[in-house]
N, C-alpha and C positions, 0 to 999 in steps of 0.2 A: 969684674963688677961692671965696668963700663960696657962690656959686651951685653950683659944681662939687661942693663938699663936701656941700651939702644934697641935691644930685641923687644923689650916691653913697650917702648914708645912706638916701635914699628907695628906691633900687634894692635895697639890702640888706634894708630892711624888707619890701619887696614879695617878695623871694626867700624870706625867713623865713616870711612869711605863706603863700606858695605851698606850702612844705614842710609846714607845719602843716595846710593844707587837704588835702594829699595823704594824710596819715595818717588812716586810718579810726579812728573812736572804738572804745573797748572795747565788746565785745558778748559776752554769754554765750549759747552755743548749746545746743540740746537734745542730750543725751548718752545713751550706751548705759546707763551705770551710775548716774549722779547727776542729781538735779533740785534746784534751789533750794539749791545749796551756798553756805554762808555766805561773803560777801565780806569780805576783810580790811578793817579800819577805815581803813587808809591807802592803799587801793587806787587812789585817784584822784590821789594826790600824784605830781608829776613826778620821774623818776629818770633816770640816765644810760644804763642798760642794761635792755633788755626782751627776754625770751625768747619767741619766737613758735612757735606750733604750726601745722603745715600742715593745712589742710582740703583734702582731695583726693577726686576721684571714685574709686570702688572697683568691684570685680568683681561686686558685687550689683546694680549699676545706680545706686547713690547718686551724685549727689543727686536723680536723676530720680524715685526711689522713696522719697524722704525722708518723705513723708506717705502712702504707699500700702502698702508691704510692712511686715512685722513682724520685729523684730530678735530676737536670741536671748533677750533679757530682757523681751520684751513691749513693746507700744506701737509707735508709728511708728518705723521704723528710722532711727537717727541717724547712721549711717556709722561705719565702723571707725576713722576718724581720732579719734573721741571716746573711745576706750578709755582708762580711768583718769582721764579729764578730768572736772572740773578739780582733783580732790583731789590727784592726783599732782603737778600743776604747782605748786599752792600750797605743798605740803610742800617740794618741791625748792627753790623760790625763798626760802623761809625758811632753808634750808641754805646757799644762795649768800650770803645776808646774814651768816650766822653764821661761815662757814668761809673767806670771802674778803673782800677790800676792794672788790669790785664794788658799785657803787651801784645795786642792783637794784630794779626795781619788784616789788611783791608779787603782782601780777596778770600772768598770761600774756596774750599777744595772739594771737588766731586770725587767720591770713591765708591767702590762697589765690592761685593762679595764674590771675587773672582778667583779665590784660592791662591792669590799671591799674598805677600806680607804687607801690601800697601795700606790696608785698612788699619793695621796696628800702629801706624804712624799718627793717626788722627783720633785722639781719645774721646772727643766730643762729636757725636754723630746725630744728625737731624734728618728725620724722615717726614715728608709732607705727603698729604693725600693717601695715607696708608689704608684708607678704606678701599683702595684699588690694588694694593700690592699683592703679589702672589709668589711667595718664596718657595722654591723647590727645597727639598730636604737638605741637600748639600749646602745650599746657601744659608739655610736656617742654622745648620750645624756650625758654620763659620761665624755667624752673628753671635751665637751663644758663646763660642770660644772667645770672641772679641770682648764681649761684655764680662765674662767671668775672669778675664785677665785684668779687668779694671776699667774697661770702656763704659761709656755712658750713652744711652740712646734716648733722645727726646722725639716724640712724634706729635703731629699737629695737623689740623685742617682736614678732619673727616667728621661726618655728621650722620645722625639718626641710626636706627637699628640695623638697617641693611649693611651700611658701611662698617658698622661696629662688628657685625658677624664676619664680614670678609677680612677685616683686620685681625680678628681673633683666630681665624683659621691658620694664618701664617704664624702668629705669635705663639700659638700652642705647639707648632713644630719647633720653635726656638726653645720654649720653656714648657714642656708638657707637664712638669711637676711643680710649677710655681704659679700661684693664683694672682690674678689682677684684683687689687683692692683699692678702695677710696683712700685718698691721702687725708689724714686727720689735720684739722686746722692748726694744731700745735706742732706739726712736723717741722723740723729745722729748715726744710726746703722753702717754706713760706716765710722764713724769718732770718735769712742770711744777711741781706743788706736792707731790704724793705720788709715791713710787716704787712703781709698780704691778707689781712683778715677780711677786708671788704672786696671780695672778688665778684666780678660779674661776667656774663657771657660776652666775649669779644667777637663781634660779628665780622664777616668778610665784607669786601667792597660791594657785594650784592645789595647791602643795606641802602646804598645810595640810590638804587633803583626801586627796591621793594619796600623799604621802610621796616623790614623784619630783621631782628637780630639772630634769627635761627634759619636753618636751611633744611631742605628736603621735606619731610613730613612732620607731623606733630611730635614724633619722638626726637626731633632735632632741637626741641626747646630745652633750655637749661644746660649749663656747662657741667662737665664731669672732670674732676681732677683725680686721676687714678695713677697707679704705679705698680711695678713689680719690684719686690725687695729681695736682697740677698740674705744669707743666713745670719748676718750681723746687723740686720735692720737698716741697711743702706739702700736707698732707691737706686736701681740700676736701669730701669726703664720708666721714664716720665711720660705719661699719656695725657694729652690735652684733647679731649673729645667734645664735640659740639661747640667748637670755637675755631677761630681762624687767626691765630697770632701772625702767621705769615703775611696775610693781607694787611694787618694792622701795621706791621713794619714796612711793608711795601708802600702803603698809602699814607704813611705818617707825615709826608711833606705836602699833602693835599688838604687845603683848608676845609673841604667838604667832609672829610673824615674826622670824627670827634677826637679831640685830644684826650678825653676821658678813656677811650678804648686804646688809643695808641700808647698813651703813657703807661697804662696797666700792662700792655703787651711787652713793653720794654722792661718794666720792673720784673715781670715774670722771667723774661729771658736772663736778666742779670742775676736774679736769685738762683736760677737753675744752674747757670754756668759757675757761679762761685761755690754753690753746693757741691758740684762735681769736683772742683779743685780742692775742696777742704774736707770732704767726707770719704 
């Protein structure tokens, strides 16, 4: 009996070790906007919940041109997935700690669809600037597998019809048989912590220069709250089109950026995260 107990404990220990081995360590990547962003002092302490950011190939040829071409802001192009990173992520995670009881790590985790098991360690996945992503079929297949195992994907910061079409091309490789639909106002995702009946278009920081809440062309006017649902009616892909929540989190400490938009962006994030954990 003691032998069986010891054997069972040994197997459990081996399984736990295997899981830890499967998780890739934290790594900070070259980004479009930021370099050497200050790490939070408690960044390496363990916590129950980690928000992951998706590193994806995009229509510029990234990552093949990661150290060849030049980005909009100069230097080797870092990929559209790094927009607002990591300042937006760090600000948002401080909000998660303050506004919810989620035991959140103060550092984001970058993960990718690389056919390892790493992505399955991070059930909440965020994709930014997905109007530029370009998922090959093998990566789309792994993203579908991740989501159908219980993962949740939230996408943000893409605008107007052209970026929507580019986004949809890759999403249809992920879910060729699941439609994108508008989220009804009475959907639980809008009412988990905050009642989000009065939603407005959340603009990016470009507003500070242009005075516009929308981007690109006229089709960028008006926010769209859309989703892909599973067979049980649960949102599995939350789509924030014609808005820039990432910029709102990023610039939430700047007095020039309106609290009205920053506050709404945080409430949306908290609702979506709690929805994912409870539905």
